[in-house]
N, C-alpha and C positions, 0 to 999 in steps of 0.2 A: 413265592414271589421274592425277588431280591430286595435287600434293604439298602436304602440310601440315607446317609446322614450328612448334615452340614451345619456348621456353626455360624452364627450371626454376631458380628461384633457390635456391641452397643456404643457406637461412636457418633451419635448425632443423627440428623435427618437424612433421608434418602434423596438422592438427586437423579436426574434423568439417566445418567450413566449406570447407576445401580439398578434402576428400573428395567432398562433394556438389557442389562447384563445378568447378574445373578438372580434377581427377583423373578424375572420372567422364565428363566431356566428352572427355578424351583417350582413355579406354577405348572410347568409342563411335566416335570418329574413326578409331581404328586399324583398325576393321572396314570402313571405307568409303574410306579414302585411303591413299596412300603416306605414312607419317608418320615424321618425324624429331623426336625429343624429346631435348634436350641439357641437361645440368647446367651452368649458366653460371658456372663457377669463375673465368674471366678477369674477368668483370664484377665479381665480389666483391673484386677487388684494389683497387678505388677506396676501400675502407674499411680497407686494410692489415691483413688478418687474418694470424694466425700460421700457419706451414706445417702444424702439427698440427691446427689448426682447419679448414683447407681440406680435409685428407684425411678427417677425421672427418665433416664436413658432407657431402661427396660420398658417402661410404659410407652415411650415414644416409638421405639423400634417395633414393639409388638403391634401397636395400632397401625403403623405404616405398612408393615408386611401383610396384615389382614386386609387393609384397604387395597393393596396391590394385587390381591388374589390368592394368597395362601388360605386354604380352606381347612379349618380345624376338624371338619367332618372327613376329610380325605387324608390329611397329614397330621402328625403329632408335632405341635409346636409348643415348646416349653422353655422354662428358665433353668439354666444349668444348675444353679444353686438349690433348686427345688428337688433335685435328684441326688440325695446324699451318697448313694451307692457309687457314684462316679469318684468321689473322694477316696473311698476304700480301694477301688481298683487302681487308682492313681498311686496309692501307697504301695500296693503289691508290685506294680510295674517299676516304681522307683527302686525297690529292693534289688531289681535285676538290671538296672540301668547304671552305666559306668561313667565316672566323672570325665574321662578323656573324650568319650564319644559325644557327651553332652556339650562339652566346651568347644568341640569342633563344628557345631552347627552354625551355619552362616548367619542365621537370624540372631542368634545369641551374640556372636562376635560383633555384629552390626549394632546391637543394643548397647554393648559394652563401650563401643566407640562413641555413640551418640549421647549416652546418659551415664557417664562414669561415676556419678554420685548416687546412682540407684541401681546397682548391680545386685539384684536380690535372687534368692533361690527359686522364686517363681519363674523368672526369666530363664534360668539355667534348665529347669525341669519342664519348660513349656512343652517340649515334644512328648513327655510322659503324660501330661494332662491331656494333650490333644489325642494321644493314643487311647487313653482311658475313655474319653468322650466317644471315640469311634468303636472301640472293642466292647464297651458295655452293652451295646445293642448288636454286636457281632455283624456290623455293617459290611456290606460287600463293595459298595461304591461310595466315594466321597468327592463331591464337586469342589475343586480347589483351583486357585490360580497357580501359575508355574512357580511363583515365589514360595509356595508351600510344599513343593515336591520333595525337598529334603526331609521335611517333617513327616510327610507321608511315608517315605522310605524308613524312617525311624519307627513309625507305627507298625509297618510290616515286620521290621526287625524285632520289635518287642513281642509281636504275636508269635513269630517263629521261635523266639527264645523261650517264651512261656511253654509253648508246645514241646520244645526239646527238653527243657529242664524237668518237666513232669511227665514226659513220655506219653503225650496225648495229642490228638488232632482236634483241638477244641476251638481255638480262635482262627477264623478265616483271615487271609491276608488281604486287607482292603485295597481296592483298585481306585486310581485317581480318575476323576472327570476333569478335564481342563476346560473350564468355562471360557477362558480367554480366546480359545480357538473357535468356539461355537456361538458365543454371545455376540450381540451387536455392539460394536465399539462406537461410543458417543464422544465426539470431540468437545473440548472445552471452548470457552469464549475468548481465551487470551491468545489464540493463534498458534499454540504449541501443545502437542500431545493430547491425551484423552481427558475427559472431564473427571475431576476429583476434588475431594474436600481440601486436602493439603495444598493443592495448587491454587485454590481460591478462584476457580474458573467455572464453578458449578451453578446449575439452575436446580433448586430444590423443589420437590413435589409440593411442599407446604408453602412455597413462596406465593404471595398474592400477585394480582395482575400488574400492579404498578411496579413492584419489585422486579418481576420478570421483564417488563418493558424496559426499565432502566438498565438492567444487566445486558440485554440484547443490544440496545442502542449504543452501549459502550464497547461492543465486541470489536476486536482488532480487524482492520481491513488494510487496503493500500490506496494509492491514488487512482486506481482503476486501470484497465487495459488500454494500451496505445496501439495495439495491432490486432486485427480480427483473429478469432480462434486461437488466441495465445494461451499458454499454460497458466493455470491458476496458482498463485503462490500459496503456501501452506495455510496461512491464516484465512484466506478467502475460500480455499478448498474446504476447510473445516466448516465454514459458515454454510456452504452449499451442502455439505454432508449432513449437517444438522437439519437443514431444510428438507432433505430427502427423507428424513426419519419422521417428521411431524406434518409436512405439508402434502398437498395433492400433487399428482404427477403434472397436471396442467400448470400449477404454480411453479414447480421446479423447472419445467420446460420453458416457461415464459422468461424467468430470470436468467437461465442459461443462454437463451437466445440474446437477451439484452447484453450479457457479458461478451458473447462471441462477436457481437456487432459493435462493441465498444460504446454501448449506450447505457450501461448499467449505472444505476443510482443506488448506492449502497444504503442510503437512508430509507428509500422506499422498500428495499429488500428487507432491511432490519425490522421495519414496521410490520411488514407482512409476516415475517418469521415470529416476531413477538406475539402477534395475534394468533398464529397457528399453535404456538407452544401453549399459550393460555387456553385455547380451545381444548388442547389435549390434557392439560394439567388440572383444569378447573373441576371436573367430576371426581378426580382422584383426591384433590385437596379437600373437597366437601366431604368425601367419605372418611378421610383421615380425621377431620375435625369432629364428625359425628361419632366415630368409634372412640376417639380420645375422650370425648365428653361422657361416654357411656362406661363409667368405671365398673359398674356391675358386670357388664358383658366382658370387659377385659379380664376381670378377676375370674369369671367363669371359664374363659378360654385358658388362662394360665393354670388354674386348678385342674381342669380336665386334662390338659397336656401333661402336667406333672404326674397325675395319676397313671396315665397310659405309659409314660416314659419310665415311671418307677416300677410298674409291673414288669416291663421288659428287663430293666436293670437289676431288679431284685432276683429274678431267675438266674441271670448271669452270675451274680455274686454268690448265690447259694451253691451253684455248681463249681465256681472257682474256689470257694472255701473248702469244699469237699476234695477237690483235686489237690489243693495245697496240703490239706491234712488238718484244717481247723474244724471245730465243732460247727454243725449247722446253725 
């Protein structure tokens, strides 16, 4: 069975876009592949988070992914820093990574532009650590967005380089899954683009009913159509797209007809949409809260995941040390 690996950034709560995007893709993958999903807390150190923030972020993201359907009986979900062998492979890969190629990585150049006062070695060697995360389990496939494709090519380059230097056929070259092509795109509430944290247009799975209602009622619309069957502007089209995701076909049909006959009342539409989003999110929210409160279960999942991931990683490191020439 092929191995799939994906990292999860501990960057706060999941929103509907995450749920219908990466999370549901992961849930499907765990039934077809040997899956490793890790919470990338080492990667977060490039932004110098406080210890309590790291702990809380890991707990939050673990609870939410479990509530959304990641099954620790099917997939290995673990915290990156619990598998120390990743750091050793990171060291070996860095020994064969060159300054010029690391400096040319687009994401590094973008970070240099955005945070000139925090250009640390972790940012520079991000591709090496990402490659170590992947190669430690000899993963065949990695679900990534298109913005990560250059880093994936670096991972393939590091795998080829290791194999060439030591004259072995040890590491497979990992293949990219582009989730952005396959996952459902969820629009934001501000009338532009997709739902996202940084855009401030997101509905979070943990949001309570009042919060969701307030967010939806503030969604951007227009003055309404003046001609029958007119084209919907982007903001209105986004609202209808969100309704198609969470509402019944009858509901979508009703409001489309009202729009096409110039009888649409956006207030009524938003109230219905908020009700439907709440109906969808409430069971997930309750499960998130239940799992978050059960610290014993969260610890068990994290420890079990760490054990399974360490068994895989330790075998790789034993073999890599032998290939390089170090003592077992």
